Legacy VTK file of the C-alpha trace (Angstrom):
# vtk DataFile Version 3.0
C-alpha trace
ASCII
DATASET POLYDATA
POINTS 190 float
11.998 43.633 -9.223
14.486 43.212 -6.410
12.980 42.345 -3.084
14.815 41.718 0.089
14.198 39.026 2.778
11.605 40.146 5.530
13.803 39.025 8.171
17.291 39.895 7.439
16.879 42.245 4.686
19.386 40.510 2.170
18.468 40.270 -1.350
15.987 37.495 -2.365
17.011 35.721 -5.487
14.626 36.659 -8.720
11.786 34.194 -9.159
11.800 32.900 -5.549
8.268 32.206 -4.342
8.788 32.960 -0.741
9.770 36.305 0.930
13.016 35.256 2.544
16.582 34.940 1.309
16.133 31.133 1.633
18.519 30.692 4.792
16.844 28.113 7.270
16.983 30.910 10.050
15.034 33.258 8.150
12.496 30.749 6.939
11.992 29.326 10.556
11.449 32.775 11.939
8.930 33.541 9.467
7.167 30.007 10.345
7.312 31.204 14.079
5.867 34.559 13.314
2.937 33.016 11.525
2.385 30.326 14.161
3.171 27.829 11.590
5.417 25.392 13.794
6.132 22.513 11.020
5.107 19.764 13.505
2.010 21.393 14.649
1.182 21.980 11.231
1.055 18.393 9.669
-0.577 17.278 12.953
-3.274 19.847 12.317
-3.676 18.648 8.636
-3.681 15.044 9.360
-6.534 15.695 12.117
-8.543 17.718 9.742
-8.533 14.461 7.172
-9.809 11.984 9.623
-13.650 10.843 10.208
-14.608 8.521 12.812
-16.926 5.877 11.486
-18.803 3.703 13.647
-16.883 4.550 16.606
-14.257 1.881 15.091
-12.293 2.905 12.188
-10.914 6.239 11.658
-11.492 6.933 7.880
-8.861 8.486 6.193
-10.688 11.222 3.898
-7.750 13.005 2.474
-5.674 11.910 -0.627
-5.567 8.166 -1.353
-2.708 6.515 -3.214
-3.408 3.915 -5.823
-2.971 1.106 -3.778
-5.999 2.245 -1.301
-3.722 3.466 1.331
-4.320 7.184 2.616
-1.254 9.461 2.168
-0.218 12.917 3.368
2.199 15.403 2.316
4.917 16.044 4.844
8.152 17.987 3.921
7.469 17.686 0.153
7.181 13.847 0.306
3.868 11.565 0.303
3.824 9.732 3.454
1.404 6.756 4.344
-1.474 8.151 6.689
-1.506 5.069 8.958
2.368 5.085 9.465
1.994 8.930 10.431
-0.811 7.997 12.861
1.096 5.492 14.634
3.999 8.247 14.789
1.665 10.685 16.133
0.075 8.138 18.949
3.001 5.831 19.679
6.482 7.554 18.702
8.649 6.216 16.134
8.146 3.280 14.172
10.876 0.733 15.483
13.930 0.426 12.704
12.799 -2.532 10.014
9.115 -2.786 11.300
5.999 -2.099 9.289
2.658 -0.654 10.406
0.006 -3.342 10.216
-3.569 -3.086 10.431
-5.772 -5.302 12.699
-9.215 -4.163 11.058
-8.448 -4.673 7.159
-9.245 -1.308 6.312
-6.622 0.419 4.457
-8.219 3.857 4.894
-8.268 3.159 8.827
-5.734 5.611 10.795
-6.876 4.465 14.229
-4.088 4.076 16.625
-6.034 0.963 18.409
-6.149 -0.808 15.073
-2.483 -0.245 14.282
0.599 -2.549 15.285
4.179 -2.724 14.783
5.102 -5.893 12.932
7.935 -7.588 10.879
7.361 -7.913 7.239
6.616 -11.679 8.188
4.136 -10.676 10.370
2.334 -8.543 7.869
2.384 -11.407 5.107
0.828 -13.961 7.616
-1.869 -11.405 8.372
-2.571 -10.667 4.739
-2.905 -14.480 4.149
-4.991 -15.010 7.108
-7.440 -12.645 5.652
-7.477 -14.180 2.260
-5.924 -11.361 0.309
-2.739 -13.273 -1.099
-4.062 -15.552 -3.649
-3.963 -14.730 -7.242
-7.493 -15.528 -9.263
-7.536 -19.276 -9.725
-9.047 -21.478 -12.171
-11.303 -19.618 -14.654
-11.287 -16.352 -12.663
-7.760 -16.008 -13.799
-8.087 -14.342 -17.340
-5.178 -16.168 -18.700
-6.504 -19.745 -18.074
-6.387 -21.700 -21.158
-8.179 -24.766 -19.068
-11.805 -25.152 -17.572
-12.827 -27.334 -14.922
-14.614 -29.633 -17.698
-11.028 -29.651 -19.723
-9.215 -30.360 -16.263
-11.377 -33.532 -15.646
-10.869 -34.659 -19.260
-6.985 -34.158 -18.918
-7.078 -36.362 -15.700
-8.846 -39.093 -17.627
-6.506 -39.077 -20.425
-3.576 -39.342 -18.073
-5.196 -42.085 -16.450
-5.591 -43.942 -19.598
-1.713 -43.515 -20.259
-1.866 -40.823 -22.731
1.655 -39.173 -22.932
1.771 -35.639 -21.427
3.222 -34.210 -24.199
0.224 -35.207 -26.559
-2.073 -34.072 -23.673
-0.697 -30.680 -23.791
-0.882 -30.574 -27.519
-4.602 -31.449 -27.283
-5.457 -28.640 -25.022
-2.851 -26.075 -26.178
-0.849 -25.740 -23.114
2.453 -26.340 -22.354
3.461 -30.022 -20.997
4.567 -28.451 -17.714
0.797 -27.155 -17.128
-0.269 -30.740 -17.764
2.249 -31.952 -14.882
1.179 -29.206 -12.553
-2.601 -30.196 -12.922
-1.680 -34.020 -12.302
0.590 -33.227 -9.345
-1.982 -30.884 -7.655
0.158 -27.647 -8.293
-2.946 -25.907 -10.047
-6.473 -26.678 -10.493
-6.523 -28.575 -7.359
-9.778 -27.233 -6.248
-11.522 -29.182 -9.266
-12.253 -32.860 -8.611
LINES 1 191
190 0 1 2 3 4 5 6 7 8 9 10 11 12 13 14 15 16 17 18 19 20 21 22 23 24 25 26 27 28 29 30 31 32 33 34 35 36 37 38 39 40 41 42 43 44 45 46 47 48 49 50 51 52 53 54 55 56 57 58 59 60 61 62 63 64 65 66 67 68 69 70 71 72 73 74 75 76 77 78 79 80 81 82 83 84 85 86 87 88 89 90 91 92 93 94 95 96 97 98 99 100 101 102 103 104 105 106 107 108 109 110 111 112 113 114 115 116 117 118 119 120 121 122 123 124 125 126 127 128 129 130 131 132 133 134 135 136 137 138 139 140 141 142 143 144 145 146 147 148 149 150 151 152 153 154 155 156 157 158 159 160 161 162 163 164 165 166 167 168 169 170 171 172 173 174 175 176 177 178 179 180 181 182 183 184 185 186 187 188 189
């Protein structure tokens, strides 16, 4: 079935999803006719996916990525919801800047809880909230040592046993023994 563009009456390619020929001017005319200015449309969709909780955080109730941040599809791409909130309320994000949260809630899109910061600002903020450390000690599923073994290891070092023998005894590499001795790992065990 051959159809024609609803705007310019040119032929529409077979299998085309839309009723226009594909020219930008025709697609824009249809959007205007239907009241679907793309900017207004995604602002409206954005607002529909926000719920205010406790009068503080604006929770994103739309799609969420595997990292826990809200996301919204705009122009065929998934965009971070908190970044889009910043753009809506504050304008463009400065070049090379991140949009950071003051509330430590990944789903929050409240513009009062968002600020533009450098990568360093974002990492310092993350560290201040205690979200940087990998699991330590026995909480690390790959740990071969336990607090009791670490204490025994330190006693063996103090009695003069060579590191390579200690490593063989505990089934770890010699560098692991050195890291324990120098407080790089297991420093929380006394």
